[in-house]
Short mmCIF file of the C-alpha atoms (twelve columns), coordinates in Angstrom:
data_MODEL
# 
_entry.id   MODEL 
# 
loop_
_atom_site.group_PDB 
_atom_site.id 
_atom_site.type_symbol 
_atom_site.label_atom_id 
_atom_site.label_alt_id 
_atom_site.label_comp_id 
_atom_site.label_asym_id 
_atom_site.label_seq_id 
_atom_site.Cartn_x 
_atom_site.Cartn_y 
_atom_site.Cartn_z 
_atom_site.pdbx_PDB_model_num 
ATOM 1   C CA . MET A 1   -46.026 -2.939  12.963  1 
ATOM 2   C CA . TRP A 2   -47.527 -3.527  16.321  1 
ATOM 3   C CA . LEU A 3   -48.676 -6.868  17.293  1 
ATOM 4   C CA . PRO A 4   -51.223 -7.065  19.807  1 
ATOM 5   C CA . VAL A 5   -49.572 -9.423  23.183  1 
ATOM 6   C CA . THR A 6   -50.987 -10.666 25.948  1 
ATOM 7   C CA . LEU A 7   -49.060 -11.552 29.016  1 
ATOM 8   C CA . SER A 8   -48.353 -14.975 30.054  1 
ATOM 9   C CA . GLY A 9   -46.435 -16.404 33.177  1 
ATOM 10  C CA . GLY A 10  -44.868 -13.030 33.533  1 
ATOM 11  C CA . SER A 11  -43.999 -12.599 29.932  1 
ATOM 12  C CA . LEU A 12  -45.278 -10.581 26.827  1 
ATOM 13  C CA . GLU A 13  -46.384 -12.791 24.033  1 
ATOM 14  C CA . PRO A 14  -47.986 -12.227 20.922  1 
ATOM 15  C CA . ALA A 15  -51.568 -12.344 20.797  1 
ATOM 16  C CA . GLY A 16  -53.910 -15.045 19.264  1 
ATOM 17  C CA . ASP A 17  -53.566 -18.765 18.616  1 
ATOM 18  C CA . GLY A 18  -50.893 -20.830 19.291  1 
ATOM 19  C CA . ARG A 19  -50.861 -20.926 14.939  1 
ATOM 20  C CA . THR A 20  -50.407 -17.277 14.280  1 
ATOM 21  C CA . ARG A 21  -47.302 -17.059 17.003  1 
ATOM 22  C CA . GLN A 22  -45.527 -20.199 15.018  1 
ATOM 23  C CA . MET A 23  -46.420 -17.515 12.080  1 
ATOM 24  C CA . ILE A 24  -44.972 -14.545 13.584  1 
ATOM 25  C CA . ILE A 25  -42.041 -16.808 14.967  1 
ATOM 26  C CA . HIS A 26  -41.134 -17.959 11.673  1 
ATOM 27  C CA . ASP A 27  -41.420 -14.210 9.831   1 
ATOM 28  C CA . ILE A 28  -38.996 -13.007 12.426  1 
ATOM 29  C CA . THR A 29  -37.081 -16.119 12.057  1 
ATOM 30  C CA . ARG A 30  -37.179 -15.437 8.066   1 
ATOM 31  C CA . LEU A 31  -36.600 -11.697 8.373   1 
ATOM 32  C CA . THR A 32  -33.717 -12.566 10.520  1 
ATOM 33  C CA . VAL A 33  -32.123 -14.848 7.743   1 
ATOM 34  C CA . LEU A 34  -32.973 -12.504 5.105   1 
ATOM 35  C CA . LEU A 35  -30.863 -9.472  6.775   1 
ATOM 36  C CA . ALA A 36  -27.724 -11.406 7.782   1 
ATOM 37  C CA . ALA A 37  -27.667 -12.493 3.769   1 
ATOM 38  C CA . LYS A 38  -27.902 -8.363  3.041   1 
ATOM 39  C CA . LYS A 39  -24.924 -7.946  5.139   1 
ATOM 40  C CA . ASP A 40  -23.163 -10.512 4.179   1 
ATOM 41  C CA . GLU A 41  -23.859 -9.360  0.374   1 
ATOM 42  C CA . ILE A 42  -23.290 -5.650  1.434   1 
ATOM 43  C CA . LYS A 43  -19.397 -7.029  3.033   1 
ATOM 44  C CA . LYS A 44  -18.874 -8.813  -0.201  1 
ATOM 45  C CA . LYS A 45  -19.346 -5.910  -1.855  1 
ATOM 46  C CA . MET A 46  -17.042 -3.963  -0.031  1 
ATOM 47  C CA . MET A 47  -14.257 -6.328  -0.038  1 
ATOM 48  C CA . LYS A 48  -12.505 -5.305  -3.155  1 
ATOM 49  C CA . ARG A 49  -9.646  -6.836  -3.746  1 
ATOM 50  C CA . ILE A 50  -6.370  -4.803  -2.946  1 
ATOM 51  C CA . ILE A 51  -3.166  -5.438  -5.655  1 
ATOM 52  C CA . LEU A 52  0.386   -4.459  -5.177  1 
ATOM 53  C CA . ALA A 53  1.646   -3.673  -8.469  1 
ATOM 54  C CA . SER A 54  5.582   -4.752  -6.990  1 
ATOM 55  C CA . GLN A 55  7.521   -7.551  -6.446  1 
ATOM 56  C CA . SER A 56  9.411   -6.117  -3.547  1 
ATOM 57  C CA . PRO A 57  9.560   -7.681  -0.467  1 
ATOM 58  C CA . ARG A 58  10.020  -5.084  1.495   1 
ATOM 59  C CA . ARG A 59  6.620   -2.951  0.335   1 
ATOM 60  C CA . LYS A 60  5.044   -6.344  0.682   1 
ATOM 61  C CA . GLU A 61  6.584   -6.353  4.501   1 
ATOM 62  C CA . LEU A 62  5.325   -2.480  4.831   1 
ATOM 63  C CA . LEU A 63  1.721   -3.499  3.511   1 
ATOM 64  C CA . GLU A 64  1.419   -6.803  6.017   1 
ATOM 65  C CA . GLN A 65  2.903   -4.231  8.802   1 
ATOM 66  C CA . VAL A 66  -0.303  -2.028  8.911   1 
ATOM 67  C CA . GLY A 67  -2.842  -5.298  8.138   1 
ATOM 68  C CA . LEU A 68  -3.600  -4.856  4.741   1 
ATOM 69  C CA . LYS A 69  -5.002  -8.485  2.882   1 
ATOM 70  C CA . PHE A 70  -3.529  -8.297  -0.754  1 
ATOM 71  C CA . GLU A 71  -2.352  -10.222 -3.274  1 
ATOM 72  C CA . ILE A 72  0.785   -9.068  -5.324  1 
ATOM 73  C CA . LEU A 73  0.746   -8.937  -9.363  1 
ATOM 74  C CA . PRO A 74  4.213   -7.635  -11.007 1 
ATOM 75  C CA . ALA A 75  3.567   -4.950  -13.569 1 
ATOM 76  C CA . GLY A 76  6.721   -6.368  -15.395 1 
ATOM 77  C CA . GLY A 77  9.038   -4.549  -18.232 1 
ATOM 78  C CA . GLU A 78  9.991   -1.081  -18.478 1 
ATOM 79  C CA . GLU A 79  8.577   2.249   -17.458 1 
ATOM 80  C CA . ARG A 80  9.698   5.452   -18.583 1 
ATOM 81  C CA . ILE A 81  9.769   8.986   -17.520 1 
ATOM 82  C CA . THR A 82  9.302   12.790  -19.103 1 
ATOM 83  C CA . THR A 83  10.687  14.940  -16.668 1 
ATOM 84  C CA . LYS A 84  14.192  14.949  -14.600 1 
ATOM 85  C CA . ASP A 85  12.042  16.046  -11.184 1 
ATOM 86  C CA . PRO A 86  12.679  13.388  -8.931  1 
ATOM 87  C CA . ALA A 87  9.094   14.156  -7.400  1 
ATOM 88  C CA . LEU A 88  7.552   13.883  -10.420 1 
ATOM 89  C CA . ALA A 89  9.197   11.286  -11.697 1 
ATOM 90  C CA . VAL A 90  8.778   8.622   -8.911  1 
ATOM 91  C CA . ARG A 91  4.503   9.536   -9.620  1 
ATOM 92  C CA . GLU A 92  5.092   8.942   -13.703 1 
ATOM 93  C CA . LEU A 93  6.681   5.613   -12.713 1 
ATOM 94  C CA . ALA A 94  4.317   4.483   -10.080 1 
ATOM 95  C CA . ALA A 95  1.436   5.442   -12.618 1 
ATOM 96  C CA . GLN A 96  2.491   3.449   -15.161 1 
ATOM 97  C CA . LYS A 97  2.991   0.748   -13.065 1 
ATOM 98  C CA . ALA A 98  -0.087  0.466   -11.473 1 
ATOM 99  C CA . ALA A 99  -1.817  1.220   -15.202 1 
ATOM 100 C CA . LYS A 100 -0.137  -2.010  -16.255 1 
ATOM 101 C CA . VAL A 101 -1.613  -4.295  -13.749 1 
ATOM 102 C CA . LEU A 102 -5.403  -2.518  -13.625 1 
ATOM 103 C CA . GLY A 103 -5.201  -3.808  -17.457 1 
ATOM 104 C CA . ARG A 104 -4.460  -7.584  -16.285 1 
ATOM 105 C CA . ALA A 105 -6.853  -7.123  -13.440 1 
ATOM 106 C CA . LYS A 106 -10.255 -7.951  -13.416 1 
ATOM 107 C CA . GLY A 107 -13.261 -6.365  -11.994 1 
ATOM 108 C CA . ASP A 108 -13.850 -4.161  -9.109  1 
ATOM 109 C CA . CYS A 109 -10.218 -4.154  -7.035  1 
ATOM 110 C CA . LEU A 110 -7.625  -1.041  -5.672  1 
ATOM 111 C CA . ILE A 111 -4.162  -1.167  -7.539  1 
ATOM 112 C CA . ILE A 112 -1.113  0.013   -5.373  1 
ATOM 113 C CA . GLY A 113 1.934   0.840   -7.495  1 
ATOM 114 C CA . ALA A 114 5.062   2.647   -6.167  1 
ATOM 115 C CA . ASP A 115 8.488   3.689   -7.391  1 
ATOM 116 C CA . THR A 116 11.545  4.737   -5.354  1 
ATOM 117 C CA . VAL A 117 14.611  6.479   -6.577  1 
ATOM 118 C CA . VAL A 118 17.137  8.619   -4.863  1 
ATOM 119 C CA . ALA A 119 18.162  12.334  -5.461  1 
ATOM 120 C CA . LEU A 120 21.448  14.247  -4.985  1 
ATOM 121 C CA . ASP A 121 21.721  17.433  -6.504  1 
ATOM 122 C CA . GLY A 122 19.371  17.001  -9.081  1 
ATOM 123 C CA . GLN A 123 20.375  13.807  -10.103 1 
ATOM 124 C CA . ILE A 124 18.041  10.841  -9.855  1 
ATOM 125 C CA . LEU A 125 20.047  7.843   -8.577  1 
ATOM 126 C CA . GLY A 126 17.644  4.585   -9.498  1 
ATOM 127 C CA . LYS A 127 19.140  1.372   -8.702  1 
ATOM 128 C CA . PRO A 128 22.884  0.534   -9.589  1 
ATOM 129 C CA . ALA A 129 23.903  -1.186  -13.104 1 
ATOM 130 C CA . ASP A 130 26.900  -3.023  -11.433 1 
ATOM 131 C CA . GLU A 131 29.354  -2.839  -8.392  1 
ATOM 132 C CA . GLU A 132 30.812  -0.263  -10.052 1 
ATOM 133 C CA . ASP A 133 28.014  2.099   -10.934 1 
ATOM 134 C CA . ALA A 134 26.766  1.282   -6.601  1 
ATOM 135 C CA . ALA A 135 29.990  2.522   -5.801  1 
ATOM 136 C CA . ARG A 136 29.943  5.628   -7.505  1 
ATOM 137 C CA . MET A 137 27.068  6.098   -6.065  1 
ATOM 138 C CA . LEU A 138 27.464  5.327   -2.690  1 
ATOM 139 C CA . ARG A 139 30.749  8.054   -2.956  1 
ATOM 140 C CA . LEU A 140 28.813  10.589  -4.154  1 
ATOM 141 C CA . LEU A 141 26.008  10.192  -1.097  1 
ATOM 142 C CA . GLN A 142 29.042  9.376   1.703   1 
ATOM 143 C CA . GLY A 143 29.260  12.283  4.348   1 
ATOM 144 C CA . ARG A 144 26.255  14.278  2.565   1 
ATOM 145 C CA . SER A 145 22.432  14.579  2.909   1 
ATOM 146 C CA . HIS A 146 20.068  13.347  0.224   1 
ATOM 147 C CA . SER A 147 16.605  12.967  -0.736  1 
ATOM 148 C CA . VAL A 148 14.747  9.524   -0.938  1 
ATOM 149 C CA . TYR A 149 11.628  10.191  -3.130  1 
ATOM 150 C CA . THR A 150 8.768   7.170   -3.401  1 
ATOM 151 C CA . GLY A 151 5.708   7.815   -5.487  1 
ATOM 152 C CA . VAL A 152 2.892   5.994   -5.020  1 
ATOM 153 C CA . ALA A 153 -0.368  5.334   -7.632  1 
ATOM 154 C CA . LEU A 154 -3.571  4.810   -6.182  1 
ATOM 155 C CA . LEU A 155 -6.109  3.249   -9.056  1 
ATOM 156 C CA . HIS A 156 -9.506  2.113   -7.745  1 
ATOM 157 C CA . ARG A 157 -11.923 0.320   -10.172 1 
ATOM 158 C CA . GLU A 158 -15.746 0.187   -9.597  1 
ATOM 159 C CA . GLY A 159 -17.917 -1.324  -12.445 1 
ATOM 160 C CA . ASP A 160 -16.577 1.049   -15.319 1 
ATOM 161 C CA . CYS A 161 -15.313 4.116   -13.113 1 
ATOM 162 C CA . VAL A 162 -11.772 3.998   -12.398 1 
ATOM 163 C CA . THR A 163 -10.585 6.839   -9.833  1 
ATOM 164 C CA . GLU A 164 -6.883  7.208   -8.984  1 
ATOM 165 C CA . ALA A 165 -5.114  9.049   -6.598  1 
ATOM 166 C CA . VAL A 166 -0.971  9.948   -7.473  1 
ATOM 167 C CA . PHE A 167 1.349   11.013  -4.514  1 
ATOM 168 C CA . SER A 168 5.317   11.104  -3.932  1 
ATOM 169 C CA . GLU A 169 6.590   11.662  -0.215  1 
ATOM 170 C CA . GLU A 170 9.836   13.196  0.235   1 
ATOM 171 C CA . THR A 171 12.073  11.977  3.309   1 
ATOM 172 C CA . ARG A 172 15.638  13.705  3.744   1 
ATOM 173 C CA . VAL A 173 19.163  11.671  4.799   1 
ATOM 174 C CA . ALA A 174 22.116  12.195  6.037   1 
ATOM 175 C CA . PHE A 175 25.098  9.833   5.505   1 
ATOM 176 C CA . TYR A 176 28.299  9.801   8.055   1 
ATOM 177 C CA . PRO A 177 31.419  9.623   5.653   1 
ATOM 178 C CA . MET A 178 32.560  6.384   4.422   1 
ATOM 179 C CA . THR A 179 35.979  5.011   3.630   1 
ATOM 180 C CA . GLU A 180 36.868  3.223   0.635   1 
ATOM 181 C CA . GLY A 181 37.252  0.132   2.119   1 
ATOM 182 C CA . GLU A 182 33.404  0.557   3.354   1 
ATOM 183 C CA . ILE A 183 31.656  1.289   0.118   1 
ATOM 184 C CA . ARG A 184 33.995  -1.957  -1.208  1 
ATOM 185 C CA . GLY A 185 32.641  -4.163  2.514   1 
ATOM 186 C CA . TYR A 186 29.361  -2.960  1.680   1 
ATOM 187 C CA . ILE A 187 29.203  -3.716  -1.843  1 
ATOM 188 C CA . LYS A 188 30.498  -7.284  -1.555  1 
ATOM 189 C CA . SER A 189 27.498  -7.844  0.461   1 
ATOM 190 C CA . LYS A 190 25.409  -7.450  -2.756  1 
ATOM 191 C CA . GLU A 191 22.610  -5.471  -0.541  1 
ATOM 192 C CA . PRO A 192 23.068  -2.491  -2.493  1 
ATOM 193 C CA . MET A 193 22.679  -4.226  -6.162  1 
ATOM 194 C CA . ASP A 194 18.500  -4.212  -5.688  1 
ATOM 195 C CA . LYS A 195 18.059  -0.726  -4.174  1 
ATOM 196 C CA . ALA A 196 17.512  2.734   -5.463  1 
ATOM 197 C CA . GLY A 197 20.834  4.869   -4.250  1 
ATOM 198 C CA . ALA A 198 22.478  1.751   -4.079  1 
ATOM 199 C CA . TYR A 199 21.764  1.181   -0.394  1 
ATOM 200 C CA . GLY A 200 18.830  0.126   2.219   1 
ATOM 201 C CA . ILE A 201 18.478  1.692   5.361   1 
ATOM 202 C CA . GLN A 202 16.620  -1.214  6.837   1 
ATOM 203 C CA . GLY A 203 20.243  -3.504  6.061   1 
ATOM 204 C CA . LEU A 204 23.839  -3.201  6.660   1 
ATOM 205 C CA . ALA A 205 23.362  0.306   5.183   1 
ATOM 206 C CA . ALA A 206 21.960  1.496   8.763   1 
ATOM 207 C CA . ALA A 207 25.660  1.436   10.101  1 
ATOM 208 C CA . PHE A 208 26.146  4.890   7.543   1 
ATOM 209 C CA . VAL A 209 23.181  6.622   8.248   1 
ATOM 210 C CA . GLU A 210 23.412  10.028  10.409  1 
ATOM 211 C CA . LYS A 211 20.133  11.053  10.289  1 
ATOM 212 C CA . ILE A 212 17.020  10.928  8.927   1 
ATOM 213 C CA . SER A 213 14.063  14.138  8.366   1 
ATOM 214 C CA . GLY A 214 10.892  12.350  7.077   1 
ATOM 215 C CA . ASP A 215 9.001   9.101   6.831   1 
ATOM 216 C CA . TYR A 216 11.878  5.784   7.300   1 
ATOM 217 C CA . ASN A 217 9.176   3.855   5.309   1 
ATOM 218 C CA . ASN A 218 9.324   5.971   2.531   1 
ATOM 219 C CA . VAL A 219 12.717  5.575   2.531   1 
ATOM 220 C CA . VAL A 220 12.236  1.362   3.018   1 
ATOM 221 C CA . GLY A 221 9.875   1.948   -0.274  1 
ATOM 222 C CA . LEU A 222 6.296   2.689   0.880   1 
ATOM 223 C CA . PRO A 223 5.047   5.468   2.971   1 
ATOM 224 C CA . VAL A 224 2.476   3.072   4.653   1 
ATOM 225 C CA . GLY A 225 0.956   5.875   6.677   1 
ATOM 226 C CA . ARG A 226 -0.109  8.350   3.908   1 
ATOM 227 C CA . ILE A 227 -1.353  5.245   2.086   1 
ATOM 228 C CA . TRP A 228 -3.249  4.119   4.615   1 
ATOM 229 C CA . GLN A 229 -4.789  8.187   5.420   1 
ATOM 230 C CA . GLU A 230 -5.407  8.610   1.272   1 
ATOM 231 C CA . LEU A 231 -7.530  5.180   1.731   1 
ATOM 232 C CA . LYS A 232 -9.138  6.158   4.762   1 
ATOM 233 C CA . LYS A 233 -9.996  9.723   3.059   1 
ATOM 234 C CA . ARG A 234 -11.059 8.424   -0.291  1 
ATOM 235 C CA . GLY A 235 -13.478 5.572   1.804   1 
ATOM 236 C CA . TRP A 236 -11.588 2.851   -0.344  1 
ATOM 237 C CA . PHE A 237 -10.417 1.044   3.275   1 
ATOM 238 C CA . CYS A 238 -13.104 -1.805  2.159   1 
ATOM 239 C CA . ASP A 239 -13.956 -3.696  5.103   1 
ATOM 240 C CA . GLN A 240 -9.644  -3.634  5.793   1 
ATOM 241 C CA . THR A 241 -9.395  -2.411  9.095   1 
ATOM 242 C CA . LEU A 242 -6.912  -2.870  11.736  1 
# 
């Protein structure tokens, strides 16, 4: 819409009497308020809840590290696998965790489910049942290379539409040889007892790691770089940016 203007005091002003100018100013102010409200409405629609379906403090720290805002709602219960392939197994487990939480969450949201296992010679090593089981696992791993797989399930719900992205990442880890005393001393620290493969690469077990090939964060428990890329690729970032 073009408005007639007059030159007044060296500046352009809307033409017409004072009342007309006041009406125009009022309309511009009202339009500015409406645009701001619309912007806030769009932003609120974009701000979907991100829910981490895990109570792992390591996964929490990794998501916080890349600046994502989220809440925690653990899946709870036991998951089951139907395959011995570790890459497929972690995808199954992650998808089951995410699905449990999606069933309990309300409204539009993005659920992040994850599971990590260690695999050696095709054998899946989860969390140790007890100290002797932890010792057994560490004896298997010492002086050799193994794989760490983390499966991730991203479930995105908007209205009645649910879209999923499920993937797994593999990282190769090589251990130095460990003495029986080192194994027992490490187990005494209690660090291995809640970790897949009976070790935490970010903790005391760093002393036994010779080298890794792949994503370090994947071994810790969550390939946050890959997750970031998957969210970006699908436009699920909402308003969450670094």
